[in-house]
MIDOGU-295737 format. One record per residue: x, y, z of N, C-alpha, C in turn; residue in three letters. Coordinates in steps of 0.2 Angstrom, whole numbers, padded with zeros to 4 digits, always signed. Each point is the difference from the previous one (the first is absolute). Example, Ala and Ser with C-alpha at 12.3 -4.5 7.8 and 13.67 -1.06 7.14 Angstrom:
+0066-0028+0039-0004+0006+0000+0004+0006+0000ALA-0002+0005-0004+0004+0006+0001-0004+0005+0003SER
***
This chain:
+0116-0012-0059-0004-0006+0000-0004-0001-0007MET+0001-0006-0003-0004-0001-0006-0007+0000+0001PRO-0004+0003-0006-0007+0001+0001-0003-0007-0001ARG-0006+0000+0003-0004-0006-0001-0004+0001-0006THR+0000-0005-0005-0004+0001-0006-0007-0002+0000VAL-0004+0005-0001-0008-0001+0000-0002+0003-0007VAL-0004-0004-0003-0003+0002-0007-0006+0004+0002ASP+0001+0006+0002-0006+0004+0002-0006+0001-0005TRP+0002+0000-0007-0005+0000-0005-0004-0006-0001ASP+0002-0005+0004-0004-0006+0000-0006+0000+0005ALA-0001+0006+0004-0005+0000+0005-0005+0006-0001TRP-0006-0001+0002-0005+0005-0001-0001+0005+0005ASP+0003-0001+0006+0000+0005+0006+0005-0002+0005ALA+0002+0005+0003+0005+0000+0006-0003+0003+0006VAL+0000-0004+0006-0003+0002+0006+0005+0001+0005LEU+0001+0006+0003+0005+0002+0004-0003+0001+0007PHE+0003-0004+0005-0001+0002+0007+0004+0007+0001ASP-0002+0004+0005+0003+0007+0001+0005+0000+0005LEU-0001-0001+0006+0004+0001+0005+0006-0005+0000ASP+0006+0002-0001+0005-0005+0000+0002-0003-0007GLY-0005+0002-0005+0002-0002-0007+0001+0007-0004VAL-0005+0004+0000+0001+0007-0004+0003+0005+0005VAL-0002+0000+0006+0003+0005+0005+0002-0003+0006THR+0005+0003+0003+0003-0003+0007-0005+0002+0006PRO-0006+0001-0001-0005+0001+0005-0001-0006+0005THR+0003-0006-0003-0001-0006+0005+0004+0002+0006ALA+0006+0004+0000+0004+0001+0006-0004+0005+0004GLU-0004+0005-0003-0004+0004+0004-0006-0004+0004VAL-0003-0004-0004-0005-0004+0003+0003-0004+0006HIS+0006-0003-0001+0003-0004+0005+0001+0004+0006MET+0003+0006-0001+0001+0005+0006-0006+0002+0004HIS-0006+0001-0004-0006+0002+0003-0003-0006+0004ALA+0000-0006-0003-0002-0006+0003+0004-0001+0007TRP+0006+0001-0001+0004-0002+0006-0001+0005+0006SER-0001+0007-0002-0001+0005+0005-0007-0002+0003ALA-0005-0001-0004-0007-0001+0003+0000-0007+0004MET+0002-0005-0002+0000-0007+0004+0004+0001+0006PHE+0006+0003-0001+0005+0000+0006-0004+0004+0006SER-0003+0005-0002-0003+0004+0005-0006-0003+0003SER-0004-0003-0004-0006-0004+0002+0002-0006+0005PHE+0005-0004-0002+0002-0005+0004+0003+0002+0007LEU+0003+0005+0000+0003+0003+0006-0006+0002+0005THR-0005+0003-0003-0006+0002+0004-0004-0006+0002ALA-0001-0005-0005-0004-0006+0002+0004-0004+0005ARG+0006-0001-0001+0004-0004+0005-0001+0003+0007SER+0000+0006+0001-0001+0003+0007-0007-0001+0002ALA-0005+0001-0005-0007-0001+0002-0002-0007+0002ALA+0003-0005-0004-0002-0007+0001+0005-0004+0005ASP+0005+0004+0002+0005-0004+0004+0003-0006-0003GLY+0001+0001-0007+0003-0006-0004+0006+0003-0004VAL+0005-0003+0000+0006+0002-0004+0000-0002-0007ALA-0004+0003-0004-0001-0002-0007+0007+0001-0004TYR+0001-0005-0004+0007+0001-0004+0000+0006-0004PRO+0005+0004-0001+0001+0006-0003-0001-0001-0008ALA-0003+0005-0003-0001+0000-0007+0007+0000-0004TYR+0001-0004-0005+0007+0000-0003-0002+0001-0008THR+0006+0001-0003-0001+0000-0008-0002-0006-0003GLU+0001-0006+0003-0002-0006-0003-0008+0000+0001GLN-0003+0003+0005-0007+0000+0001-0003+0003-0006ASP+0003+0006-0003-0002+0003-0005-0001-0004-0006TYR+0005-0004-0002+0000-0005-0006-0005-0006+0002PHE+0000-0002+0006-0004-0006+0001-0008+0002+0001ALA-0002+0006+0002-0007+0001+0002-0003+0006-0004TYR+0004+0005-0002-0002+0006-0003+0001+0001-0007VAL+0006-0001-0002+0002+0001-0007-0005-0002-0005ASP-0002+0005-0005-0005-0002-0005-0007-0001+0001GLY-0002+0000+0006-0007-0001+0002-0003+0007+0001LYS-0007+0000-0001-0004+0006+0002+0001+0002+0007PRO+0000+0006+0001+0002+0003+0007-0003-0004+0006ARG-0007+0000+0000-0003-0003+0006+0001-0008+0000TYR+0001-0003-0006+0002-0007+0001+0007-0001+0003ASP+0005+0005-0001+0006+0000+0003+0000+0001+0007GLY-0004+0004+0002-0001+0001+0008-0003-0006+0003VAL-0005-0003-0003-0003-0006+0003+0005-0006+0000ARG+0004-0001-0005+0005-0005-0001+0005+0001+0005SER+0003+0006+0001+0005+0001+0005-0003-0001+0007PHE-0005+0002+0002-0003+0000+0006-0001-0008+0002LEU-0003-0004-0005-0001-0007+0001+0007-0003+0002ALA+0005+0002-0003+0007-0003+0002+0002+0001+0007SER-0003+0005+0003+0002+0002+0007-0006-0003+0005ARG-0005-0003-0003-0006-0002+0004-0004+0005+0002GLY+0000+0006-0003-0004+0006+0002-0006+0000-0005ILE-0006+0001+0003-0006+0001-0003-0003+0007+0001THR-0002+0004-0005-0003+0007+0001-0006+0000-0004LEU-0005+0004+0002-0006+0002-0004+0002+0002-0007PRO-0004-0002-0005+0001+0002-0006+0000+0008-0001GLU-0005+0003+0003-0001+0007-0002-0002+0001-0007GLY+0000+0006-0002-0002+0002-0007+0006+0005-0003THR+0000+0001-0006+0005+0004-0003-0001+0007+0002PRO-0005+0002+0003-0001+0007+0003+0003+0001+0007GLU+0003-0006+0003+0003+0001+0006+0006+0004+0000ASP+0000+0004+0006+0006+0005+0000+0006-0004+0001PRO+0006+0003-0001+0006-0004+0001+0002-0002+0007PRO-0004+0004+0005+0001-0002+0007-0003-0006+0002THR-0005-0003-0004-0004-0005+0002+0004-0007+0000ALA-0001-0004+0006+0003-0006+0000-0004-0005-0003ASP-0001+0000-0007-0004-0004-0004+0005-0002-0006THR-0002-0005-0004+0003-0002-0005+0001+0006-0005VAL-0006+0003-0001+0000+0005-0005+0004+0006+0003ALA-0001+0002+0006+0004+0005+0004+0007-0001-0001GLY+0003-0006+0001+0007-0001-0001+0002+0001-0007LEU-0004-0002-0005+0002+0001-0007+0000+0007-0001GLY-0005+0004+0002+0000+0007-0001+0005+0004+0003ASN+0003-0003+0006+0005+0003+0003+0007-0001-0004ARG+0000-0006-0003+0006-0001-0004+0000+0005-0006LYS-0006+0000-0003-0001+0004-0006+0002+0008+0001ASN-0002+0002+0006+0001+0007+0002+0008+0001+0000GLU+0003-0005+0003+0008+0001+0000+0003+0000-0007ALA-0003-0005-0004+0002+0000-0007-0001+0006-0004PHE-0005+0003+0001-0002+0006-0004+0004+0006+0003ASN+0002+0000+0006+0004+0006+0003+0007-0001-0003GLN+0003-0006-0001+0007-0001-0003-0001+0002-0007ILE-0005-0002-0004+0000+0001-0007-0001+0007-0001LEU-0003+0004+0004-0001+0007-0001+0006+0004+0002ALA+0004-0002+0005+0006+0003+0002+0006-0002-0005SER+0001-0006-0002+0006-0002-0003-0002-0001-0008ASP-0006-0001-0002-0001-0001-0007+0002-0008-0002GLY+0000-0001-0006+0003-0007-0002+0003+0001-0007VAL+0005-0004-0001+0004+0000-0007-0001-0007-0002THR-0002-0001-0006-0001-0007-0003+0007-0003-0001PRO+0000-0007+0000+0006-0003-0002+0002+0002-0007TYR+0006+0002-0001+0002+0001-0007-0001-0005-0005PRO+0002-0006+0002-0001-0006-0004-0007-0001-0002GLY-0005+0001+0004-0007-0001-0001-0002+0005-0005SER+0002+0006+0001-0002+0006-0005+0002-0002-0007VAL+0006-0003+0000+0003-0002-0007-0004-0005-0003ARG-0002-0005+0004-0004-0006-0003-0007+0003-0002LEU-0003+0004+0004-0007+0003-0001+0000+0004-0007ILE+0006+0004-0001+0001+0003-0006+0000-0004-0006ALA+0004-0006+0001+0001-0004-0006-0006-0004-0001ASP-0004-0002+0005-0007-0003-0002-0005+0005-0003LEU+0000+0006+0002-0004+0005-0003+0002+0001-0007ARG+0006+0000-0001+0003+0001-0007-0003-0006-0005ARG+0000-0006+0003-0003-0005-0004-0007-0001+0000ARG-0004+0005+0003-0007+0000+0000-0004-0005+0004GLY+0004-0003+0005-0003-0005+0004-0004+0003+0006ILE-0007-0002+0000-0004+0003+0006+0003-0002+0007PRO+0000+0005+0004+0003-0001+0007-0005+0002+0005LEU+0001-0004+0006-0004+0002+0006+0004-0001+0006ALA-0002+0004+0005+0002-0001+0007-0005-0004+0004VAL+0002-0005+0003-0005-0004+0004+0003+0000+0007VAL-0002+0004+0005+0002+0001+0006-0005-0001+0006SER+0002-0003+0005-0004-0001+0006-0001+0006+0004SER+0004+0005-0001+0000+0006+0003-0006+0005-0002SER-0003+0003+0004-0005+0005-0002+0003+0007-0002ARG+0007+0000+0002+0004+0006-0001+0003+0000-0007ASN-0001-0005-0004+0003-0001-0007-0001+0007-0004ALA-0006+0002-0001+0000+0006-0004+0004+0006+0002PRO+0000+0001+0007+0004+0006+0003+0008-0002-0001ALA+0002-0006+0001+0007-0002-0001+0002+0002-0008VAL-0004-0003-0004+0001+0002-0007+0001+0007-0002LEU-0005+0004+0003+0000+0007-0001+0007+0003+0003GLU+0002-0002+0006+0006+0002+0003+0006-0001-0004ALA+0000-0006-0003+0005-0003-0004+0001+0003-0007ALA-0006+0004-0002+0000+0002-0007-0002-0005-0005GLY-0003-0005+0002-0002-0006-0005-0007-0001-0001LEU-0004+0005+0002-0007-0001-0001-0003-0001-0007SER+0004+0003-0005-0002-0001-0007+0003-0006-0004GLY+0004-0004+0004+0003-0005-0003-0004-0007-0001GLU-0005+0000+0004-0004-0007+0000-0007+0001-0002PHE-0002-0005-0004-0007+0000-0003-0005-0001+0005ASP+0001-0003+0006-0004-0002+0005+0003-0001+0007PHE-0003+0002+0005+0003+0000+0007-0005-0004+0004VAL+0001-0006+0002-0004-0004+0005+0004+0001+0007MET-0004+0003+0004+0002+0002+0007-0004-0003+0005HIS+0002+0000+0006-0004-0004+0006-0007+0003+0000GLY-0001+0007+0000-0006+0003+0000-0005-0003-0005GLY+0002+0000-0006-0004-0002-0006-0001-0008+0001LEU+0004-0004+0002-0001-0007+0001-0005-0001+0005ALA+0000+0004+0006-0006+0000+0005-0006+0002-0003ALA-0001+0005-0005-0006+0002-0003-0003-0006-0004GLU+0005-0003-0004-0002-0005-0004-0001-0007+0003LEU+0001+0000+0007+0000-0007+0003+0005-0005-0002GLY+0006+0002-0002+0005-0005-0002+0004-0001+0006LEU+0002-0006+0001+0004-0002+0005+0007+0002-0002PRO+0005+0002+0006+0006+0002-0002+0005-0006-0001GLY+0006+0002-0001+0006-0005-0001+0000-0004+0007LYS+0001-0007+0000+0003-0004-0006-0005-0002-0005PRO-0007+0002+0001-0005-0002-0005+0002+0004-0007ALA-0001-0003-0005+0002+0003-0007-0005+0005-0003PRO-0006+0001+0004-0005+0004-0003+0001+0007-0002ASP+0004+0004+0004+0002+0006-0002+0004+0001-0007THR+0005-0005+0000+0004-0001-0006-0005-0001-0006PHE-0004-0005+0001-0005-0002-0006-0004+0005-0002SER-0003+0004+0005-0004+0006-0002+0004+0005-0004HIS+0006+0001+0002+0004+0005-0004+0002-0002-0007ALA+0001-0007-0001+0002-0003-0006-0007+0001-0005ALA-0005-0001+0003-0007+0000-0004-0001+0007-0002GLN+0001+0005+0004-0001+0007-0001+0005+0002-0006VAL+0006-0003+0000+0005+0002-0006-0002-0004-0006LEU-0005-0005+0000-0002-0004-0006+0004-0006-0001GLY+0003-0002+0006+0005-0006-0001-0003-0006+0005ALA+0002-0006-0001-0001-0005+0004+0006-0001+0005THR-0002-0004+0005+0006-0001+0005+0005-0004-0003ASP-0001-0005-0004+0005-0004-0004+0005+0004-0004ALA-0003+0006-0002+0004+0004-0005+0003+0007+0003ARG+0000-0001+0007+0002+0006+0004+0006-0001+0004SER+0004+0005+0001+0006-0001+0005-0001+0003+0006VAL+0002-0003+0006-0001+0003+0006+0008+0001+0003VAL+0001+0006+0003+0006+0002+0003-0001+0002+0007LEU+0003-0004+0005-0002+0000+0007+0007+0000+0004GLU+0000+0003+0006+0006-0001+0004-0003-0004+0007ASP-0006+0000+0001-0003-0003+0006-0002-0008-0001ALA+0001-0004+0005-0001-0007-0001-0008-0001-0001ILE-0004+0004+0003-0007+0000-0001-0002+0002-0007ASN+0003+0005-0003-0001+0002-0007+0002-0005-0005GLY+0006-0003+0001+0003-0005-0004-0005-0006+0000VAL-0002-0002+0006-0005-0006+0001-0007+0002-0004ALA-0002+0006+0000-0006+0002-0003+0001-0001-0008ALA+0006+0002-0003+0001-0001-0007+0000-0007-0002GLY+0003-0004+0005+0001-0007-0001-0007-0004+0000HIS-0004+0002+0005-0007-0002+0001-0005+0001-0006ALA+0001+0006-0003-0004+0002-0006+0002-0003-0006GLY+0006-0003+0000+0002-0003-0007+0002+0005-0005GLY+0003+0005+0003+0003+0005-0005+0006-0002-0004PHE+0000+0002-0006+0005-0003-0005+0007+0001+0003GLY+0002+0005+0003+0007+0001+0003-0001+0004+0006LEU+0003-0003+0005+0001+0003+0007+0007+0002+0002VAL+0002+0006+0000+0006+0002+0001+0001+0003+0007ILE+0004-0003+0004+0002+0002+0007+0005+0005+0000GLY-0001+0006+0004+0005+0005+0000+0003-0001+0008VAL+0006-0002+0000+0003-0001+0007+0002+0006+0003ASP-0004+0003+0005+0002+0006+0003+0001-0002+0008ARG+0001-0006+0001+0001-0002+0007-0004-0007+0002GLY-0005-0002-0004-0003-0006+0002+0004-0006-0001ALA+0005+0001-0005+0004-0006-0002-0002-0004-0006GLY+0005-0001-0004-0001-0004-0006-0004-0006+0001GLU+0003-0004+0004-0003-0007+0002-0007+0000+0002ASP-0002+0005+0004-0007+0001+0002-0004+0002-0005ALA+0002+0005-0005-0004+0002-0005-0001-0006-0005LEU+0005-0004-0002-0001-0005-0004-0005-0006+0003ARG+0001-0001+0006-0004-0005+0004-0008+0003-0001ALA-0001+0006+0000-0007+0003+0000-0003+0000-0007ALA+0005-0002-0005-0003+0000-0007+0003+0004-0005GLY+0006+0004+0002+0003+0004-0005+0004-0004-0005ALA-0001+0002-0007+0003-0004-0005+0007+0003-0001THR+0001+0007+0001+0006+0003-0001+0001+0005+0006VAL+0006+0000+0003+0001+0005+0005+0006+0005-0001VAL-0001+0006+0000+0005+0005-0001+0001+0005+0006VAL+0006+0003+0001+0000+0005+0006-0002+0006-0002PRO-0001+0002-0007-0002+0007-0002-0003-0001-0007ASP-0005+0004-0001-0003+0000-0007+0004+0002-0005LEU+0006+0003+0001+0004+0002-0006+0003-0006-0003ALA+0000-0006+0003+0002-0006-0002-0005-0003-0006ASP-0006+0003+0000-0005-0002-0005+0000+0004-0006LEU+0003+0006+0000+0000+0004-0006+0004-0004-0005VAL-0003-0001-0006+0003-0004-0005+0007+0003-0003ALA+0000+0007-0001+0006+0003-0002+0000+0007+0002GLU+0006+0003+0000+0000+0007+0002-0004+0005-0005GLU-0003+0004+0003-0004+0005-0004+0003+0007-0001GLN+0000+0003-0005+0003+0006-0001-0003+0006+0004PRO
***
């Protein structure tokens, strides 16, 4: 497939989403969410005497993908007309609260990560190496609190100048995607403006965040959301793999 031409040297910073862009951990997240919500709905249906519609892959893209963990829980539950107490981040995974369900999903994710590890997308590794060779500041901007652990597992901890993750965003009081604030903060840390920065995202919410922030270039990575949906959310360019953005073969 022909490469998409991007003049990388024209930009001051490049901001990568992590899951689904740099690493295939979006699939791990999808499996963890599915296992958690499917089990919860089965138990809730029995308790309420209501046949709640089963959790599907489309629910992941519609309600969960790209959002901070508890926001994803809240959004999906609303789609089924279910309201739970908010709880606190300290709730155990067994608690039937928004925080408890989020922690239950996180426990499943960490178990899969510990047992299976994670291998980054080869095309993403190539693009990161190319951008570092050019001296362009790089950041990861992820809604996941697990981002540092995922980067460590993937052997990429030293490749980024800054990592914005869900835990740090909460500490700073920054709203998650689709708000652009986490991307804007990362650009600022790297000494760049939004207009002079590139966003790379696979999630509809993430692309929408880049568009809402007026970032200079928003690149959608189609790992399943669909090119039309990514463009509708504000992607200027859509590619199936970041290898398509490497300007030339590197020795």
